[in-house]
SETOR-859893 format. One record per residue: residue number from 1; residue in three letters; x, y negated, z of N, C-alpha, C, CB in turn. Coordinates in nm, 3 decimals. Glycine has a CB too. Example, Ala and Ser with C-alpha at 12.3 -4.5 7.8 and 13.67 -1.06 7.14 Angstrom:
REM SETOR-859893
    i   aa     n_xx     n_yy     n_zz    ca_xx    ca_yy    ca_zz     c_xx     c_yy     c_zz    cb_xx    cb_yy    cb_zz
    1  ala    1.319    0.569    0.780    1.230    0.450    0.780    1.320    0.330    0.780    1.131    0.447    0.905
    2  ser    1.285    0.225    0.708    1.367    0.106    0.714    1.290   -0.003    0.787    1.408    0.060    0.572
This chain:
REM SETOR-859893
    i   aa     n_xx     n_yy     n_zz    ca_xx    ca_yy    ca_zz     c_xx     c_yy     c_zz    cb_xx    cb_yy    cb_zz
    1  glu    2.993    1.611   -0.976    2.997    1.547   -0.819    3.036    1.444   -0.773    3.055    1.601   -0.742
    2  glu    3.046    1.358   -0.878    3.037    1.177   -0.780    2.955    1.136   -0.794    3.114    1.049   -0.801
    3  glu    2.850    1.191   -0.888    2.703    1.142   -0.885    2.643    1.185   -0.828    2.635    1.139   -0.968
    4  glu    2.624    1.313   -0.759    2.603    1.375   -0.665    2.607    1.310   -0.519    2.676    1.465   -0.684
    5  glu    2.715    1.259   -0.506    2.758    1.164   -0.394    2.708    1.011   -0.392    2.909    1.160   -0.397
    6  glu    2.718    1.018   -0.526    2.671    0.846   -0.531    2.487    0.843   -0.514    2.727    0.761   -0.726
    7  arg    2.447    0.945   -0.559    2.287    0.953   -0.541    2.235    1.011   -0.399    2.225    1.053   -0.658
    8  glu    2.327    1.088   -0.336    2.336    1.060   -0.196    2.333    0.920   -0.071    2.437    1.111   -0.192
    9  ser    2.446    0.864   -0.104    2.497    0.743   -0.103    2.364    0.640   -0.089    2.589    0.725   -0.234
   10  asn    2.322    0.640   -0.225    2.184    0.550   -0.287    2.076    0.599   -0.189    2.131    0.590   -0.470
   11  asn    2.057    0.715   -0.141    1.929    0.740   -0.083    1.927    0.711    0.071    1.890    0.886   -0.111
   12  lys    2.049    0.747    0.102    2.111    0.695    0.264    2.109    0.531    0.239    2.309    0.760    0.308
   13  arg    2.149    0.443    0.169    2.124    0.315    0.191    1.981    0.248    0.162    2.218    0.256    0.123
   14  lys    1.880    0.360    0.109    1.761    0.301    0.075    1.668    0.336    0.205    1.705    0.356   -0.071
   15  lys    1.712    0.439    0.275    1.655    0.490    0.426    1.667    0.416    0.544    1.716    0.610    0.470
   16  asp    1.782    0.351    0.520    1.853    0.253    0.616    1.795    0.115    0.588    2.018    0.252    0.597
   17  asp    1.756    0.075    0.460    1.729   -0.084    0.444    1.571   -0.025    0.484    1.768   -0.185    0.257
   18  asp    1.477    0.104    0.457    1.340    0.106    0.457    1.343    0.106    0.666    1.262    0.274    0.345
   19  leu    1.445    0.163    0.689    1.438    0.146    0.814    1.440    0.012    0.927    1.521    0.215    0.828
   20  glu    1.547   -0.070    0.853    1.533   -0.226    0.868    1.441   -0.303    0.854    1.595   -0.281    0.805
   21  val    1.348   -0.264    0.719    1.266   -0.361    0.710    1.125   -0.321    0.781    1.257   -0.397    0.567
   22  lys    1.135   -0.154    0.824    0.996   -0.140    0.912    1.029   -0.212    1.078    0.950    0.058    0.928
   23  lys    1.162   -0.216    1.129    1.182   -0.341    1.217    1.152   -0.442    1.217    1.263   -0.372    1.234
   24  glu    1.141   -0.553    1.084    1.106   -0.641    1.056    0.950   -0.695    1.069    1.156   -0.635    0.965
   25  cys    0.870   -0.588    0.991    0.771   -0.599    1.014    0.676   -0.487    1.025    0.750   -0.671    0.950
   26  leu    0.532   -0.509    1.086    0.478   -0.384    1.106    0.406   -0.319    1.022    0.418   -0.383    1.196
   27  tyr    0.336   -0.383    0.909    0.310   -0.320    0.805    0.420   -0.339    0.679    0.178   -0.359    0.778
   28  thr    0.373   -0.244    0.588    0.449   -0.223    0.448    0.362   -0.192    0.345    0.551   -0.111    0.449
   29  trp    0.416   -0.265    0.258    0.320   -0.193    0.097    0.355   -0.074    0.084    0.351   -0.256   -0.068
   30  arg    0.218    0.010    0.027    0.192    0.143   -0.063    0.195    0.109   -0.185    0.063    0.218   -0.046
   31  ile    0.186    0.037   -0.219    0.169    0.023   -0.403    0.213   -0.139   -0.442   -0.036    0.053   -0.467
   32  glu    0.201   -0.164   -0.495    0.298   -0.297   -0.565    0.184   -0.356   -0.638    0.448   -0.251   -0.686
   33  leu    0.098   -0.435   -0.541   -0.028   -0.495   -0.601   -0.035   -0.535   -0.686   -0.080   -0.567   -0.562
   34  ala    0.085   -0.632   -0.771    0.042   -0.722   -0.901    0.032   -0.613   -1.008    0.162   -0.852   -0.949
   35  asn    0.104   -0.515   -0.996    0.080   -0.356   -1.119   -0.066   -0.360   -1.132    0.131   -0.162   -1.046
   36  thr   -0.165   -0.363   -1.045   -0.296   -0.352   -1.073   -0.346   -0.459   -1.096   -0.362   -0.297   -0.993
   37  glu   -0.311   -0.561   -1.151   -0.369   -0.730   -1.181   -0.466   -0.706   -1.307   -0.222   -0.865   -1.233
   38  lys   -0.440   -0.598   -1.422   -0.482   -0.599   -1.474   -0.613   -0.511   -1.499   -0.409   -0.614   -1.513
   39  tyr   -0.620   -0.474   -1.354   -0.808   -0.379   -1.377   -0.879   -0.509   -1.287   -0.843   -0.147   -1.255
   40  trp   -0.833   -0.619   -1.256   -0.922   -0.753   -1.135   -1.020   -0.811   -1.215   -0.816   -0.908   -1.069
   41  asp   -0.944   -0.837   -1.387   -1.037   -0.917   -1.451   -1.168   -0.883   -1.458   -1.004   -0.936   -1.562
   42  gly   -1.253   -0.982   -1.448   -1.389   -0.942   -1.486   -1.468   -0.918   -1.325   -1.381   -0.788   -1.595
   43  trp   -1.376   -0.886   -1.215   -1.447   -0.835   -1.105   -1.545   -0.918   -1.075   -1.371   -0.812   -0.995
   44  phe   -1.524   -1.073   -1.023   -1.603   -1.150   -0.975   -1.657   -1.245   -1.086   -1.542   -1.210   -0.868
   45  arg   -1.652   -1.199   -1.212   -1.737   -1.277   -1.327   -1.852   -1.282   -1.304   -1.736   -1.230   -1.455
   46  gly   -1.952   -1.363   -1.309   -2.093   -1.380   -1.296   -2.122   -1.305   -1.146   -2.179   -1.310   -1.435
   47  leu   -2.043   -1.321   -1.046   -2.118   -1.272   -0.902   -2.177   -1.387   -0.851   -2.017   -1.209   -0.780
   48  ser   -2.172   -1.493   -0.876   -2.270   -1.587   -0.793   -2.422   -1.580   -0.835   -2.224   -1.741   -0.811
   49  ser   -2.388   -1.584   -1.011   -2.565   -1.610   -1.051   -2.641   -1.498   -1.015   -2.603   -1.630   -1.219
   50  leu   -2.538   -1.395   -1.044   -2.619   -1.259   -0.999   -2.681   -1.236   -0.833   -2.505   -1.133   -1.024
   51  phe   -2.545   -1.280   -0.752   -2.610   -1.269   -0.614   -2.764   -1.374   -0.605   -2.477   -1.327   -0.490
   52  leu   -2.769   -1.472   -0.703   -2.820   -1.598   -0.669   -2.970   -1.520   -0.717   -2.748   -1.757   -0.757
   53  ser   -2.970   -1.424   -0.838   -3.063   -1.397   -0.898   -3.119   -1.236   -0.839   -3.020   -1.417   -1.041
   54  cys   -3.044   -1.251   -0.748   -3.168   -1.098   -0.647   -3.280   -1.170   -0.547   -3.045   -0.966   -0.491
   55  ser   -3.364   -1.103   -0.572   -3.538   -1.171   -0.498   -3.549   -1.125   -0.356   -3.707   -1.096   -0.584
   56  val   -3.447   -1.108   -0.266   -3.431   -1.051   -0.116   -3.369   -1.192   -0.066   -3.316   -0.892   -0.091
   57  pro   -3.421   -1.194    0.053   -3.381   -1.315    0.199   -3.190   -1.286    0.138   -3.443   -1.223    0.455
   58  lys   -3.107   -1.389    0.167   -2.961   -1.374    0.112   -2.880   -1.470    0.254   -2.941   -1.461   -0.085
   59  leu   -2.777   -1.422    0.256   -2.707   -1.494    0.361   -2.566   -1.469    0.329   -2.744   -1.449    0.508
   60  leu   -2.497   -1.597    0.323   -2.390   -1.616    0.281   -2.286   -1.665    0.358   -2.407   -1.675    0.197
   61  leu   -2.186   -1.588    0.434   -2.119   -1.610    0.553   -1.971   -1.685    0.460   -2.098   -1.443    0.661
   62  leu   -1.968   -1.820    0.519   -1.867   -1.849    0.409   -1.784   -1.904    0.542   -1.912   -1.966    0.256
   63  ala   -1.626   -1.881    0.515   -1.501   -1.915    0.631   -1.472   -2.042    0.587   -1.351   -1.814    0.633
   64  gly   -1.447   -2.144    0.697   -1.404   -2.270    0.696   -1.314   -2.322    0.549   -1.321   -2.278    0.829
   65  val   -1.229   -2.214    0.513   -1.135   -2.248    0.411   -1.204   -2.256    0.270   -1.023   -2.144    0.410
   66  asp   -1.328   -2.186    0.244   -1.344   -2.149    0.146   -1.437   -2.235    0.088   -1.364   -2.033    0.148
   67  arg   -1.505   -2.271   -0.031   -1.555   -2.319   -0.122   -1.650   -2.252   -0.208   -1.473   -2.359   -0.174
   68  leu   -1.808   -2.324   -0.241   -1.879   -2.298   -0.336   -1.834   -2.298   -0.459   -1.962   -2.358   -0.329
   69  asp   -1.868   -2.239   -0.573   -1.853   -2.264   -0.684   -1.979   -2.343   -0.738   -1.818   -2.151   -0.743
   70  lys   -2.034   -2.381   -0.859   -2.125   -2.478   -0.880   -2.254   -2.392   -0.867   -2.104   -2.557   -1.018
   71  asp   -2.279   -2.280   -0.920   -2.385   -2.249   -0.915   -2.461   -2.159   -0.778   -2.382   -2.197   -1.028
   72  leu   -2.309   -2.165   -0.727   -2.331   -2.134   -0.542   -2.391   -2.279   -0.518   -2.151   -2.099   -0.420
   73  thr   -2.311   -2.391   -0.524   -2.396   -2.525   -0.459   -2.490   -2.541   -0.522   -2.338   -2.660   -0.452
   74  ile   -2.526   -2.501   -0.651   -2.704   -2.531   -0.699   -2.777   -2.468   -0.595   -2.767   -2.455   -0.861
   75  gly   -2.749   -2.353   -0.605   -2.860   -2.242   -0.527   -2.856   -2.274   -0.417   -2.840   -2.090   -0.524
   76  gln   -2.729   -2.351   -0.326   -2.743   -2.400   -0.193   -2.860   -2.488   -0.183   -2.622   -2.470   -0.148
   77  met   -2.850   -2.587   -0.248   -2.935   -2.688   -0.257   -3.091   -2.647   -0.270   -2.890   -2.766   -0.367
   78  gln   -3.103   -2.586   -0.379   -3.242   -2.528   -0.392   -3.329   -2.448   -0.299   -3.236   -2.456   -0.487
   79  gly   -3.194   -2.401   -0.217   -3.267   -2.332   -0.074   -3.298   -2.147   -0.114   -3.461   -2.435   -0.036
   80  lys   -3.178   -2.123   -0.187   -3.247   -2.009   -0.284   -3.117   -1.885   -0.169   -3.210   -2.038   -0.538
   81  phe   -3.087   -1.911   -0.055   -2.998   -1.838    0.034   -2.961   -1.929    0.149   -2.872   -1.787   -0.039
   82  gln   -2.946   -1.864    0.263   -2.910   -1.925    0.392   -2.751   -1.886    0.373   -2.997   -1.857    0.539
   83  met   -2.678   -1.969    0.412   -2.552   -2.071    0.417   -2.519   -2.061    0.567   -2.587   -2.245    0.366
   84  gln   -2.425   -1.998    0.640   -2.339   -2.021    0.741   -2.191   -2.004    0.719   -2.377   -1.945    0.839
   85  val   -2.151   -2.159    0.777   -1.992   -2.176    0.778   -1.934   -2.110    0.896   -1.946   -2.330    0.782
   86  leu   -1.847   -2.054    0.909   -1.789   -1.997    1.019   -1.632   -2.076    1.014   -1.793   -1.820    1.004
   87  pro   -1.662   -2.161    1.101   -1.474   -2.261    1.097   -1.408   -2.144    1.209   -1.466   -2.507    1.200
   88  gln   -1.277   -2.205    1.155   -1.123   -2.151    1.208   -1.145   -2.021    1.159   -1.079   -2.152    1.389
   89  cys   -1.176   -1.937    1.046   -1.175   -1.848    1.025   -1.093   -1.851    0.859   -1.306   -1.804    1.060
   90  gly   -1.043   -1.741    0.816   -1.001   -1.706    0.707   -1.104   -1.642    0.581   -0.906   -1.624    0.751
   91  his   -1.014   -1.616    0.483   -1.128   -1.559    0.422   -1.200   -1.433    0.446   -1.101   -1.554    0.313
   92  thr   -1.155   -1.343    0.495   -1.179   -1.261    0.576   -1.266   -1.240    0.664   -1.113   -1.255    0.613
   93  val   -1.373   -1.300    0.695   -1.417   -1.325    0.809   -1.448   -1.240    0.903   -1.496   -1.381    0.797
   94  his   -1.500   -1.096    0.856   -1.543   -0.999    0.902   -1.425   -0.945    1.010   -1.584   -0.916    0.789
   95  glu   -1.304   -0.946    0.944   -1.225   -0.968    1.036   -1.136   -1.041    1.119   -1.199   -0.931    1.020
   96  asp   -1.140   -1.191    1.080   -1.090   -1.289    1.183   -1.230   -1.321    1.281   -1.023   -1.440    1.100
   97  ala   -1.357   -1.252    1.276   -1.428   -1.329    1.361   -1.555   -1.209    1.385   -1.471   -1.491    1.289
   98  pro   -1.524   -1.118    1.409   -1.637   -1.011    1.374   -1.758   -1.016    1.452   -1.589   -0.872    1.391
   99  glu   -1.719   -1.062    1.601   -1.853   -1.105    1.691   -1.929   -1.213    1.606   -1.809   -1.177    1.853
  100  lys   -1.897   -1.296    1.579   -1.957   -1.416    1.499   -2.025   -1.345    1.353   -1.820   -1.540    1.459
  101  val   -1.973   -1.271    1.277   -2.012   -1.228    1.164   -2.108   -1.138    1.248   -1.901   -1.171    1.058
  102  ala   -2.145   -1.047    1.302   -2.240   -0.951    1.380   -2.351   -1.058    1.423   -2.161   -0.866    1.524
  103  glu   -2.343   -1.152    1.573   -2.446   -1.265    1.548   -2.527   -1.290    1.443   -2.396   -1.366    1.552
  104  ala   -2.459   -1.342    1.333   -2.504   -1.412    1.231   -2.587   -1.278    1.173   -2.380   -1.489    1.135
  105  leu   -2.510   -1.240    1.119   -2.616   -1.096    1.034   -2.740   -1.062    1.182   -2.469   -0.878    0.988
  106  ala   -2.706   -0.998    1.265   -2.805   -0.983    1.357   -2.969   -1.069    1.347   -2.727   -1.020    1.479
  107  thr   -2.898   -1.226    1.353   -3.023   -1.312    1.346   -3.073   -1.349    1.230   -3.010   -1.423    1.407
  108  phe   -2.989   -1.326    1.134   -3.052   -1.310    1.006   -3.181   -1.211    0.988   -2.945   -1.265    0.920
  109  met   -3.092   -1.072    1.064   -3.230   -0.958    1.010   -3.370   -0.961    1.089   -3.182   -0.783    1.031
  110  val   -3.343   -1.041    1.177   -3.438   -1.020    1.338   -3.529   -1.161    1.250   -3.322   -1.066    1.567
  111  arg   -3.454   -1.284    1.176   -3.548   -1.383    1.113   -3.648   -1.365    1.029   -3.492   -1.458    1.055
  112  his   -3.546   -1.214    0.977   -3.637   -1.223    0.810   -3.721   -1.066    0.852   -3.494   -1.210    0.606
  113  lys   -3.693   -1.043    0.980   -3.779   -0.922    1.022   -3.759   -0.794    0.949   -3.923   -0.955    1.006
  114  phe   -3.625   -0.781    0.924   -3.555   -0.653    0.901   -3.534   -0.580    0.980   -3.457   -0.655    0.860
  115  thr   -3.552   -0.616    1.143   -3.552   -0.536    1.242   -3.618   -0.604    1.352   -3.425   -0.493    1.271
  116  glu   -3.628   -0.539    1.472   -3.656   -0.609    1.631   -3.546   -0.641    1.685   -3.723   -0.519    1.743
  117  ala   -3.555   -0.759    1.770   -3.415   -0.767    1.894   -3.435   -0.674    1.990   -3.397   -0.915    1.988
  118  lys   -3.353   -0.602    2.005   -3.315   -0.523    2.133   -3.231   -0.568    2.275   -3.239   -0.421    2.080
  119  gly   -3.270   -0.520    2.385   -3.183   -0.542    2.458   -3.170   -0.716    2.503   -3.073   -0.478    2.388
  120  gly   -3.244   -0.786    2.538   -3.216   -0.888    2.569   -3.134   -0.980    2.454   -3.159   -0.863    2.684
  121  phe   -3.125   -0.967    2.337   -3.065   -1.070    2.232   -3.117   -1.201    2.185   -3.054   -1.009    2.120
  122  gln   -3.033   -1.291    2.223   -3.023   -1.416    2.177   -2.998   -1.465    2.064   -2.961   -1.461    2.229
  123  cys   -3.088   -1.489    1.940   -3.063   -1.535    1.823   -2.974   -1.626    1.826   -3.159   -1.574    1.765
  124  val   -2.889   -1.666    1.772   -2.818   -1.821    1.773   -2.875   -1.867    1.640   -2.625   -1.828    1.774
  125  phe   -2.777   -2.007    1.608   -2.806   -2.130    1.526   -2.759   -2.046    1.382   -2.703   -2.293    1.576
  126  pro   -2.841   -2.023    1.247   -2.963   -2.112    1.275   -3.047   -2.058    1.349   -3.035   -2.153    1.168
  127  ala   -3.193   -2.134    1.387   -3.265   -2.061    1.480   -3.350   -1.985    1.401   -3.335   -2.141    1.580
  128  cys   -3.397   -1.843    1.484   -3.474   -1.791    1.419   -3.632   -1.807    1.475   -3.420   -1.668    1.406
């Protein structure tokens, strides 16, 4: 009986704690991210050289806070891809500046004739 009461008390305390946390922040984690770390190994290994080896026109959108690794720096100096830095953006440029990302992608696609401009679209830097 005491165990039952203690369990109910703990559940109530946990619910109260959860409510308190929800009041403090808008988002709650649904998974303990650190527990997935063992699956990350190799996700990005060799990604730069794979990107550079693609034989199609390439655009790299870079946040103002991000840096190029050695392979990408050499590739950029050799003109293997177009790079556009989006200042005042964090690592997730598509969330921080969706309009700038859309503008850059649209300009890139028109420039490389993947599509045609419609509705008075004006290409932006870099020029097309």
